[in-house]
Structure formats: structure tokens, C-alpha cells
C-alpha positions as CSV (number, residue, x, y, z in Angstrom):
1,M,174.7,-43.6,132.9
2,F,174.0,-39.9,132.2
3,K,173.4,-37.9,128.7
4,S,175.4,-35.2,129.0
5,F,174.3,-31.6,128.0
6,S,176.1,-32.4,124.5
7,K,177.5,-30.5,121.9
8,S,175.7,-32.6,118.9
9,V,172.3,-34.1,118.8
10,S,174.0,-37.7,118.1
11,A,174.9,-37.8,122.0
12,F,171.1,-37.9,122.8
13,S,169.2,-41.1,122.7
14,L,166.6,-39.7,120.8
15,V,164.1,-42.5,121.1
16,L,160.9,-40.7,121.6
17,V,159.5,-39.4,118.3
18,A,157.0,-36.6,118.6
19,V,154.4,-37.1,115.8
20,A,151.4,-34.9,117.0
21,T,150.9,-33.3,113.6
22,L,150.8,-36.9,111.6
23,L,148.9,-39.0,114.3
24,S,145.6,-38.2,115.8
25,A,142.3,-39.5,117.2
26,C,139.0,-38.3,117.3
27,S,137.7,-37.1,120.5
28,E,134.2,-36.0,121.6
29,D,135.6,-33.3,124.0
30,K,135.3,-29.7,123.1
31,A,138.0,-28.5,121.0
32,P,140.0,-25.6,122.0
33,A,139.9,-22.4,119.6
34,G,142.6,-21.3,117.4
35,T,145.4,-23.3,115.2
36,V,148.3,-25.2,115.8
37,E,151.3,-22.9,116.1
38,R,155.0,-24.1,116.1
39,I,158.3,-23.1,117.1
40,E,161.5,-24.7,117.4
41,G,165.3,-24.1,118.2
42,S,168.5,-25.4,119.9
43,T,169.2,-26.1,123.2
44,M,171.2,-28.4,125.7
45,G,173.4,-29.9,122.6
46,T,169.9,-30.9,120.8
47,T,166.5,-29.4,119.4
48,Y,163.3,-28.3,120.8
49,H,159.9,-28.3,119.4
50,V,156.8,-26.5,120.9
51,S,153.1,-26.9,119.4
52,W,150.5,-25.1,121.0
53,V,146.8,-24.0,120.1
54,G,146.8,-20.3,119.9
55,E,147.3,-17.4,117.2
56,D,150.2,-16.8,115.0
57,Q,151.0,-13.4,116.2
58,Q,152.2,-14.7,119.5
59,N,154.9,-16.7,117.8
60,D,157.7,-14.4,118.1
61,K,156.8,-13.5,121.7
62,I,156.5,-17.2,122.8
63,K,159.8,-18.2,121.1
64,G,161.7,-15.1,122.9
65,L,160.2,-16.3,126.2
66,V,160.9,-19.9,125.6
67,D,164.7,-19.3,124.5
68,Q,165.3,-17.0,127.5
69,R,164.1,-19.8,129.9
70,L,166.2,-22.5,128.3
71,F,169.3,-20.0,128.5
72,E,168.4,-19.6,132.1
73,I,168.3,-23.4,132.8
74,N,171.7,-24.0,130.8
75,K,173.3,-21.3,133.3
76,I,172.2,-23.4,136.2
77,M,172.6,-26.9,135.2
78,S,175.1,-27.3,132.4
79,T,178.2,-29.1,132.8
80,Y,179.1,-27.6,129.2
81,D,179.2,-24.0,130.7
82,P,182.1,-23.5,133.1
83,E,180.2,-20.5,134.7
84,S,176.9,-22.4,135.4
85,E,175.7,-22.8,139.0
86,L,176.4,-26.7,138.8
87,S,179.8,-26.3,137.1
88,R,181.1,-23.7,139.9
89,I,180.0,-26.1,142.5
90,N,182.0,-29.0,140.7
91,K,185.0,-26.4,140.7
92,G,184.6,-25.8,144.5
93,M,184.0,-22.0,143.5
94,Y,181.2,-21.4,146.2
95,D,182.1,-20.6,149.7
96,T,180.5,-22.9,152.4
97,D,179.3,-21.7,155.8
98,D,181.0,-23.2,159.0
99,D,179.3,-26.5,158.6
100,G,180.3,-27.0,155.2
101,W,176.7,-25.9,153.6
102,I,176.4,-24.4,150.3
103,R,173.2,-22.6,149.5
104,L,171.6,-23.3,146.2
105,S,169.0,-21.5,143.7
106,S,165.4,-23.0,144.3
107,E,165.7,-24.4,140.8
108,L,169.0,-26.5,141.2
109,F,167.8,-27.6,144.6
110,S,164.5,-28.8,143.2
111,V,166.4,-31.0,140.6
112,L,168.8,-32.4,143.3
113,N,166.1,-33.2,145.3
114,M,164.2,-35.1,142.7
115,S,167.3,-36.8,141.7
116,R,168.1,-38.1,145.3
117,T,164.3,-39.4,145.2
118,I,165.0,-41.4,142.2
119,Y,168.6,-42.6,143.5
120,E,166.7,-44.0,146.6
121,G,163.9,-45.8,144.8
122,S,166.0,-47.1,141.9
123,Q,168.3,-49.4,144.2
124,H,171.0,-46.4,143.4
125,R,170.6,-46.9,139.8
126,F,170.2,-43.3,139.2
127,D,173.2,-41.7,140.6
128,I,174.3,-37.9,139.6
129,T,177.6,-38.2,140.8
130,V,178.7,-40.8,138.0
131,G,180.2,-37.5,135.9
132,P,183.6,-38.9,136.3
133,L,183.0,-42.3,134.8
134,V,180.9,-40.8,131.8
135,N,183.7,-38.3,131.2
136,A,186.4,-40.8,131.4
137,W,184.4,-43.2,129.1
138,G,184.3,-40.6,126.7
139,F,180.7,-39.4,126.6
140,G,181.0,-36.0,128.7
141,P,182.1,-32.6,127.5
142,G,185.8,-33.7,127.2
143,E,187.6,-35.5,124.2
144,H,186.1,-38.4,123.1
145,H,188.8,-41.0,122.7
146,D,186.6,-44.3,122.2
147,E,188.9,-46.5,124.4
148,P,187.6,-48.7,127.1
149,L,188.9,-48.2,130.5
150,S,190.9,-50.3,132.6
151,Q,189.8,-52.0,135.8
152,D,192.3,-50.1,137.9
153,E,191.0,-46.7,136.0
154,I,187.4,-48.0,136.9
155,N,188.3,-48.5,140.5
156,N,189.8,-45.0,141.0
157,L,186.9,-43.3,139.6
158,M,184.6,-45.2,141.5
159,A,185.9,-43.7,144.6
160,Q,184.6,-40.3,143.5
161,V,181.1,-41.8,143.0
162,G,178.0,-42.0,145.3
163,S,174.8,-39.7,145.9
164,D,175.6,-40.9,149.5
165,K,178.6,-38.5,149.4
166,F,176.4,-35.3,149.6
167,E,173.5,-34.3,151.9
168,L,170.6,-31.9,151.2
169,D,168.9,-29.8,153.7
170,T,165.2,-29.1,152.4
171,T,164.6,-26.4,154.6
172,G,167.4,-24.2,153.9
173,Q,167.8,-25.6,150.2
174,R,171.3,-26.3,150.8
175,I,174.0,-29.1,149.7
176,R,177.1,-30.3,152.0
177,L,179.5,-32.3,149.9
178,H,181.4,-34.8,152.0
179,S,184.2,-35.2,149.4
180,R,184.8,-33.5,146.2
181,L,182.0,-34.6,143.6
182,Y,181.4,-34.1,140.0
183,L,177.7,-33.6,139.7
184,D,176.0,-34.3,136.5
185,L,172.1,-33.5,136.1
186,S,172.0,-34.5,132.1
187,A,169.6,-37.4,132.7
188,I,166.9,-35.2,134.4
189,A,167.7,-31.6,133.6
190,K,166.5,-31.9,130.1
191,G,163.1,-33.2,131.4
192,W,162.8,-30.4,134.0
193,G,163.5,-27.9,131.0
194,V,160.3,-29.5,129.3
195,D,158.3,-28.7,132.5
196,Q,159.6,-25.3,132.6
197,V,158.8,-24.5,129.0
198,A,155.0,-26.1,129.6
199,S,154.7,-23.7,133.1
200,L,155.7,-20.9,130.8
201,L,153.0,-21.7,128.3
202,D,150.6,-21.9,131.3
203,Q,151.6,-18.6,132.5
204,Q,151.0,-17.2,129.0
205,G,147.3,-18.6,129.0
206,I,148.2,-21.4,126.6
207,H,146.6,-24.6,128.0
208,S,146.7,-26.9,125.0
209,Y,150.3,-27.9,123.8
210,L,153.0,-30.2,123.2
211,V,156.6,-29.4,124.4
212,E,159.3,-31.5,123.2
213,I,163.3,-31.3,123.9
214,G,165.5,-34.0,122.6
215,G,162.7,-36.7,122.5
216,E,161.3,-35.9,126.0
217,L,157.8,-34.4,126.1
218,V,154.9,-32.7,128.1
219,I,151.4,-32.7,126.8
220,R,148.3,-30.8,127.7
221,G,144.9,-30.3,126.4
222,K,143.8,-31.2,122.6
223,K,144.4,-30.1,119.4
224,P,141.9,-27.5,117.5
225,D,139.9,-30.3,115.8
226,G,139.3,-32.0,119.2
227,S,141.8,-34.8,118.7
228,N,144.6,-36.1,121.0
229,W,148.1,-35.0,120.8
230,R,149.6,-38.4,120.0
231,I,153.1,-39.5,120.5
232,A,155.3,-42.4,118.9
233,V,157.9,-44.6,120.5
234,E,160.6,-45.4,118.1
235,R,161.5,-48.7,117.2
236,P,165.2,-49.5,118.4
237,T,167.7,-49.0,115.2
238,D,171.2,-48.0,115.0
239,G,170.7,-45.7,111.9
240,I,169.5,-42.4,112.4
241,N,168.0,-42.2,109.2
242,D,166.5,-45.7,109.5
243,R,163.2,-44.7,111.9
244,S,160.2,-46.3,112.2
245,V,157.3,-46.3,114.8
246,Q,157.0,-49.2,117.4
247,L,154.2,-47.8,119.4
248,A,151.7,-44.8,119.1
249,L,150.2,-43.4,122.4
250,E,147.9,-40.8,123.6
251,P,149.2,-40.1,127.0
252,G,146.9,-37.5,127.8
253,D,148.1,-34.5,130.3
254,S,151.4,-36.0,131.3
255,G,155.0,-36.2,130.9
256,V,156.8,-38.7,128.8
257,A,160.5,-39.7,128.5
258,T,162.5,-42.5,126.8
259,S,165.9,-43.8,127.2
260,G,167.7,-45.9,124.9
261,D,171.3,-47.3,124.4
262,Y,171.4,-47.8,120.6
263,R,172.3,-44.5,119.2
264,N,175.1,-42.9,121.3
265,Y,178.1,-45.4,121.7
266,F,181.4,-46.6,120.3
267,E,182.8,-50.1,119.2
268,K,186.2,-51.3,120.0
269,N,187.7,-54.7,119.0
270,G,184.1,-56.0,118.3
271,V,182.6,-54.7,121.6
272,R,180.0,-52.0,121.8
273,Y,180.0,-49.5,124.6
274,S,176.9,-47.7,125.6
275,H,177.1,-44.1,126.5
276,T,174.8,-45.0,129.6
277,I,177.0,-45.9,132.6
278,D,176.2,-48.2,135.6
279,P,177.1,-46.4,138.6
280,M,177.1,-49.7,140.2
281,T,179.9,-51.2,138.2
282,G,181.5,-48.0,136.4
283,R,181.0,-49.8,133.1
284,P,178.5,-49.2,130.1
285,I,175.5,-51.1,130.5
286,S,175.6,-54.4,128.6
287,H,172.0,-56.0,129.1
288,G,169.3,-56.6,126.4
289,L,167.1,-53.5,127.4
290,A,167.0,-51.2,124.4
291,S,164.6,-48.7,125.2
292,V,162.4,-47.7,128.3
293,T,159.6,-45.4,127.9
294,V,158.0,-43.7,131.4
295,I,154.9,-41.8,131.7
296,A,154.5,-39.7,134.4
297,D,152.8,-36.4,136.1
298,N,156.0,-34.3,135.1
299,C,158.7,-34.9,132.4
300,A,161.6,-34.4,134.9
301,M,160.6,-37.4,136.7
302,A,159.9,-39.4,133.9
303,D,163.4,-38.6,132.4
304,G,165.0,-39.7,135.5
305,W,163.5,-42.8,136.0
306,A,163.9,-43.6,132.2
307,T,167.5,-43.5,132.8
308,A,167.4,-45.3,136.1
309,L,165.4,-48.1,134.6
310,N,167.7,-48.5,131.5
311,V,170.7,-48.8,133.8
312,A,168.8,-51.3,135.7
313,G,168.1,-53.6,132.8
314,P,164.6,-55.5,132.0
315,E,164.1,-57.7,135.1
316,L,165.0,-55.4,137.9
317,A,163.5,-52.2,135.7
318,M,160.2,-54.1,135.8
319,T,160.7,-55.0,139.8
320,I,161.3,-51.2,140.4
321,A,158.5,-50.1,138.0
322,E,156.0,-52.2,140.1
323,Q,157.5,-51.3,143.3
324,Q,157.1,-47.6,142.5
325,K,154.0,-47.8,140.5
326,L,155.5,-46.4,137.6
327,A,153.9,-46.5,134.0
328,V,156.7,-47.9,132.1
329,Y,157.0,-49.7,128.5
330,L,160.0,-51.6,127.8
331,I,161.5,-52.8,124.4
332,V,163.8,-55.6,125.1
333,R,166.4,-57.3,122.6
334,D,165.5,-61.2,121.9
335,G,167.9,-62.4,119.7
336,D,167.3,-60.6,116.1
337,T,164.1,-59.2,117.1
338,F,162.6,-57.2,120.1
339,K,160.0,-58.1,122.9
340,E,157.9,-55.8,124.7
341,L,157.1,-55.5,128.4
342,A,154.6,-53.2,130.3
343,S,154.2,-52.4,134.0
344,S,150.9,-52.8,135.6
345,E,150.4,-48.9,135.8
346,F,151.2,-48.8,132.1
347,K,148.7,-51.5,131.2
348,A,145.8,-49.8,133.2
349,L,146.5,-46.6,131.2
350,F,146.8,-48.1,127.8
351,P,145.1,-51.4,127.9
352,N,145.3,-52.1,124.3
353,A,148.6,-50.6,123.5
354,L,150.8,-53.6,122.9
355,E,148.0,-55.2,120.8
356,N,148.5,-52.3,118.3
357,S,152.3,-52.1,118.5
358,H,154.2,-52.6,115.2
């Protein structure tokens, strides 16, 4: 199910392409003063890009603040850092009180609480305890063996999976594990990191920007010429150098995330095994849904919901999207071509989007 904090860009489904500097649309709104400044760097096994309207003398300062904040987030939520707060919980290194509760940082508790909300709303398709299966299938921080698991191996690992195996105490910001669990926040922490960088920019008095980490985005304000920041959803292809735009959007002030299954996988005996693991079966997903894009108020929830709906498959994904009133755009394999589906919320936000897709 989850995309781990990886050691290489290829371990992420980079299916959302930020093209803010290439695609623009005119707007009559007052343009913010300044020029578009840009910084970039590496984090969470992928790259980040930040564009904002400001002055170039801020660049070194903003990059330093962004790098520090992303470092702090990794120290809390990375499964690749053995000393992160999450890793220490997974290793049972924290003392519990007499009732078995572990007190958490506010940051970690916030992401765990959002994860529980998506778990409950997605009919359990989003499950942060699925890490043992992700690792065993070769998509986690361990050795990548590219070998399918037997059903017995899956059954044994499934006994360790299920977000009903832990409790959260919202008053005390605590967690209680009913059994030893391996928690993996990779499918939501990246989006949360985008939100944190956006908050950092707000605190610096910057209110027109585009923040992107590994394809997940937050957009605020407009560009100096008054045009909107625009993004493009990528057409699903296997080749990392064979990229083209499927759909261009102007999301406005929102978080955007896309999850897809076509970049990170292995093949064995003619069978393709996706990096996205279904917590209901313990196996890689095998349906025809190639890409899910979610528009939400923040990137963390967009990120988590995109993964949940990708796991669910096209029919159930659309059912959940309507139930949860999510703005969702799906690209589904249809033989040798693709078809597009969109939720009611998405169509209300972008009434002509599908007509203008490629």
C-alpha cells in the first residue's frame, strides 16, 4: 500500500508534474509584487521544489529554513532513520505508562490521527500498519529481492496488520499498541511535509507560492503577472523519460496529490507486482486503476486519500469519493488506452477539465 521514504526517486510514483512556470492562464486579479524565486533540494528519498513570489535575497534564508524543517520531519516520521520517533516506536524503545500508553510529539500524533480518519473513511484501504507486507514484498527500506510471497507468508504477515490494533488518545496525544506493530506513514507524511513547508512560507510573510515534494503539491496565491499557478497530471507510462501531460489544472489555493502504480514495480514470470499493497489481501494491487489525483484543503489528506483510492480500485474508489465528498480524478486502463473518471466534487471545481484533457 505505501510508498516508503525511499533511497531513490524511482521508489515514488511521480505522477503529478508541477509545471507552474510552463503553464499559465491570465487572471484579472491583482498580481503580487516581486518575481518568481525558486529553490530545490532532496528529501524523503525524492526531491523538492519551492517557487514563490518574493525577492532573490531571501533564497538562501528560505532554503535553510526549508531544509531544516524537512530534516526535522524525517527525524520524526522516517522508517529509514533508525533513531526517528516512529522507528523507535516500531522497535518498542519507548516506555509506556501503567496502562500501556506512549506519549507522542504533536507532529506525529497529528499525522497518526489523520491516518486513522482516512482508514475509517476508506473502508480500511488506507492502513499505516501494512509496513511488514511492504517490506516483505521488497518495497521498504530493506533488501529488494523482487520475489513474490507465498500465501503462507502473506497469512503470517497479515496477522501483524490492522489499524484496529492500536488506539489514539486525542486528549493526551498518546498511542497504545495492542500488539507489536510496524507503523509506516510514507503515504501521508510526504504530503504533510508539503503542508509544513507551506506553513513555513506563510510565517515568513510569503503568501503566493507552489511547494512540491515528490509530486505532491500545495498552491497559494498567484504569480507576479497575475496568472494562476497551474499543474499537469501526467499520462501513465512506464518509462520515466517518456512523460506527457494528460490533464492541466488550476487548482487554486489547495493541496494536490497523485498516486499511481506504474513506475515502481517488479516483474516475475510475466506477472507485474505493484509497490502498492492492498491491506485487505496482503498482495500488490492488480486492478486497472493507473492513477488517482485528489484535490483537498491540505496536501496531507490529499496524499493519504490518493493512496487509499488507488488501493480501492476504480469502482470502489469512486464510491468512496462520492461518500466522502472528495474531488477526485481517475485514469483507468481500458485495454491499450485509458479512460477518465471524475467525482462530482471534481466536476464542480473543474467543469470543463475532462473536455480539455489530452
